[in-house]
C-alpha positions, 0 to 999 in steps of 0.5 A: 221312824222306828228307832231303838231308844237309848233306854232299850239299848242300855237295857240290852247292854246291861243284860249282856254285861250281867251275862258275862259275870259268873252266875248269881253275881250281883253288879251295881248300877254304878259299875254298869254305868261306869263301864259303858259311860251311861247316865246312872239315873237313866240306867237305874230306871231301866234296871228297875223296870227290868227287875219289875218284869222279872228279867233281873233280880234286885238285891237291896242293901250294902253290896246290892245291885242286880243279877240275872233272873234267867239266862239271856238266851231265854229273854226275848227282845219283846220282853225287854222292849215292853219292860222298858218302853211299854207295849210295842205300838208303831202307830198312835192309832193302834193304842187304846183310845187311838181315835182321840189321836187321829182325825182320820181314825173312822175313815182310815184305810191303813189301820188294818195293814199297819196293825198287821205290820205291828203284829209281825214285828212283835212276832219277830221280836219274840223269836230274837233272844237277847243273847243273839244280838249282844256281841260276845263281849270277850271277842271285843279286845278293846273291852278289857274290863270284862271277865275272862270266864263266860258261863 
Protein backbone atom coordinates (compact mmCIF):
# COMPACT_ATOMS: atom_id res chain seq x y z
CA UNK A 1 0.00 0.00 0.00
CA UNK A 2 1.27 3.42 -0.86
CA UNK A 3 1.40 5.71 2.15
CA UNK A 4 2.87 9.05 3.09
CA UNK A 5 5.58 8.39 5.66
CA UNK A 6 5.79 10.32 8.90
CA UNK A 7 9.10 11.75 7.75
CA UNK A 8 7.59 13.14 4.53
CA UNK A 9 4.61 14.50 6.42
CA UNK A 10 6.92 16.20 8.91
CA UNK A 11 8.91 17.70 6.05
CA UNK A 12 5.82 19.15 4.39
CA UNK A 13 4.53 20.56 7.69
CA UNK A 14 7.94 22.10 8.44
CA UNK A 15 8.08 23.72 5.00
CA UNK A 16 4.59 25.16 5.54
CA UNK A 17 5.58 26.45 8.97
CA UNK A 18 8.72 28.13 7.61
CA UNK A 19 6.65 29.67 4.83
CA UNK A 20 4.48 31.33 7.45
CA UNK A 21 7.49 33.17 8.83
CA UNK A 22 8.87 36.42 7.40
CA UNK A 23 11.38 35.85 4.61
CA UNK A 24 14.82 34.65 5.76
CA UNK A 25 13.62 33.98 9.32
CA UNK A 26 15.74 31.25 10.89
CA UNK A 27 13.75 28.70 12.88
CA UNK A 28 15.26 26.01 15.10
CA UNK A 29 14.46 22.33 14.84
CA UNK A 30 13.36 22.50 18.47
CA UNK A 31 10.76 25.19 17.71
CA UNK A 32 9.19 23.22 14.86
CA UNK A 33 9.33 20.03 16.92
CA UNK A 34 7.57 21.66 19.86
CA UNK A 35 4.94 23.38 17.73
CA UNK A 36 3.84 20.18 16.02
CA UNK A 37 4.76 17.64 18.69
CA UNK A 38 7.21 15.87 16.38
CA UNK A 39 10.15 13.81 17.63
CA UNK A 40 13.10 16.18 17.36
CA UNK A 41 15.57 13.48 16.28
CA UNK A 42 13.49 12.45 13.27
CA UNK A 43 12.67 16.05 12.39
CA UNK A 44 16.37 16.95 12.53
CA UNK A 45 17.15 14.20 9.98
CA UNK A 46 14.30 15.35 7.74
CA UNK A 47 15.43 18.98 7.82
CA UNK A 48 19.03 17.96 7.09
CA UNK A 49 17.88 16.01 4.04
CA UNK A 50 15.78 18.93 2.79
CA UNK A 51 18.80 21.18 3.28
CA UNK A 52 21.14 18.84 1.39
CA UNK A 53 18.73 18.92 -1.55
CA UNK A 54 18.64 22.74 -1.54
CA UNK A 55 15.06 23.11 -0.33
CA UNK A 56 16.16 24.66 2.98
CA UNK A 57 19.11 26.78 4.04
CA UNK A 58 20.96 25.56 7.10
CA UNK A 59 22.25 28.19 9.54
CA UNK A 60 24.97 27.02 11.94
CA UNK A 61 25.95 28.31 15.36
CA UNK A 62 24.06 30.09 18.08
CA UNK A 63 20.63 31.09 16.84
CA UNK A 64 21.01 28.55 14.06
CA UNK A 65 18.31 26.56 12.39
CA UNK A 66 16.66 26.55 9.00
CA UNK A 67 15.03 28.91 6.55
CA UNK A 68 13.46 28.35 3.16
CA UNK A 69 15.88 28.24 0.24
CA UNK A 70 13.01 29.09 -2.12
CA UNK A 71 9.27 29.64 -1.88
CA UNK A 72 7.12 26.57 -1.26
CA UNK A 73 5.12 27.37 -4.40
CA UNK A 74 8.30 26.43 -6.28
CA UNK A 75 8.92 23.14 -4.43
CA UNK A 76 7.20 20.05 -5.82
CA UNK A 77 6.09 17.02 -3.85
CA UNK A 78 8.52 14.96 -5.92
CA UNK A 79 11.40 17.07 -4.63
CA UNK A 80 10.26 16.68 -1.03
CA UNK A 81 9.61 12.93 -1.27
CA UNK A 82 12.91 12.23 -3.04
CA UNK A 83 14.88 14.43 -0.64
CA UNK A 84 13.48 12.60 2.37
CA UNK A 85 12.80 9.07 1.12
CA UNK A 86 14.96 8.66 -1.98
CA UNK A 87 13.69 7.80 -5.45
CA UNK A 88 9.95 7.22 -5.82
CA UNK A 89 9.56 3.50 -6.46
CA UNK A 90 6.24 1.76 -6.05
CA UNK A 91 7.59 -1.77 -6.50
CA UNK A 92 10.88 -3.40 -5.55
CA UNK A 93 11.16 -4.85 -9.05
CA UNK A 94 11.49 -1.32 -10.47
CA UNK A 95 14.53 -0.56 -8.32
CA UNK A 96 17.99 -1.02 -9.72
CA UNK A 97 18.78 -4.67 -9.14
CA UNK A 98 15.07 -5.46 -8.86
CA UNK A 99 15.59 -8.94 -10.24
CA UNK A 100 17.31 -9.85 -6.96
CA UNK A 101 14.09 -9.11 -5.04
CA UNK A 102 11.61 -11.00 -7.19
CA UNK A 103 11.55 -14.66 -8.23
CA UNK A 104 9.16 -13.83 -11.09
CA UNK A 105 11.23 -10.96 -12.52
CA UNK A 106 12.07 -12.65 -15.85
CA UNK A 107 8.51 -13.81 -16.48
CA UNK A 108 6.54 -10.97 -14.93
CA UNK A 109 3.87 -9.48 -17.17
CA UNK A 110 3.00 -6.51 -14.97
CA UNK A 111 6.41 -4.79 -14.70
CA UNK A 112 5.79 -2.47 -17.66
CA UNK A 113 2.28 -1.41 -16.56
CA UNK A 114 3.49 -0.88 -12.98
CA UNK A 115 6.34 1.26 -14.31
CA UNK A 116 3.80 3.34 -16.25
CA UNK A 117 1.81 3.86 -13.05
CA UNK A 118 4.98 4.89 -11.24
CA UNK A 119 5.91 7.35 -13.99
CA UNK A 120 2.43 8.88 -13.93
CA UNK A 121 2.61 9.28 -10.14
CA UNK A 122 5.95 11.04 -10.46
CA UNK A 123 4.50 13.30 -13.17
CA UNK A 124 1.56 14.10 -10.88
CA UNK A 125 3.81 14.81 -7.89
CA UNK A 126 5.90 17.09 -10.12
CA UNK A 127 2.82 19.24 -10.76
CA UNK A 128 1.79 19.59 -7.11
CA UNK A 129 3.65 22.26 -5.19
CA UNK A 130 3.95 22.18 -1.41
CA UNK A 131 1.84 25.33 -1.04
CA UNK A 132 -1.07 23.54 -2.71
CA UNK A 133 -1.34 20.95 0.05
CA UNK A 134 -0.36 22.90 3.14
CA UNK A 135 -3.36 24.49 4.75
CA UNK A 136 -3.21 28.21 5.15
CA UNK A 137 -2.08 27.84 8.72
CA UNK A 138 -3.60 31.19 9.59
CA UNK A 139 -7.06 29.82 8.81
CA UNK A 140 -6.71 27.23 11.60
CA UNK A 141 -8.00 29.12 14.66
CA UNK A 142 -6.74 26.43 17.05
CA UNK A 143 -3.16 27.12 15.86
CA UNK A 144 -2.59 30.31 17.80
CA UNK A 145 1.18 29.88 17.77
CA UNK A 146 1.50 31.10 14.19
CA UNK A 147 2.34 34.65 13.20
CA UNK A 148 -0.31 36.93 11.78
CA UNK A 149 1.69 38.09 8.76
CA UNK A 150 2.07 35.89 5.72
CA UNK A 151 4.63 36.71 3.03
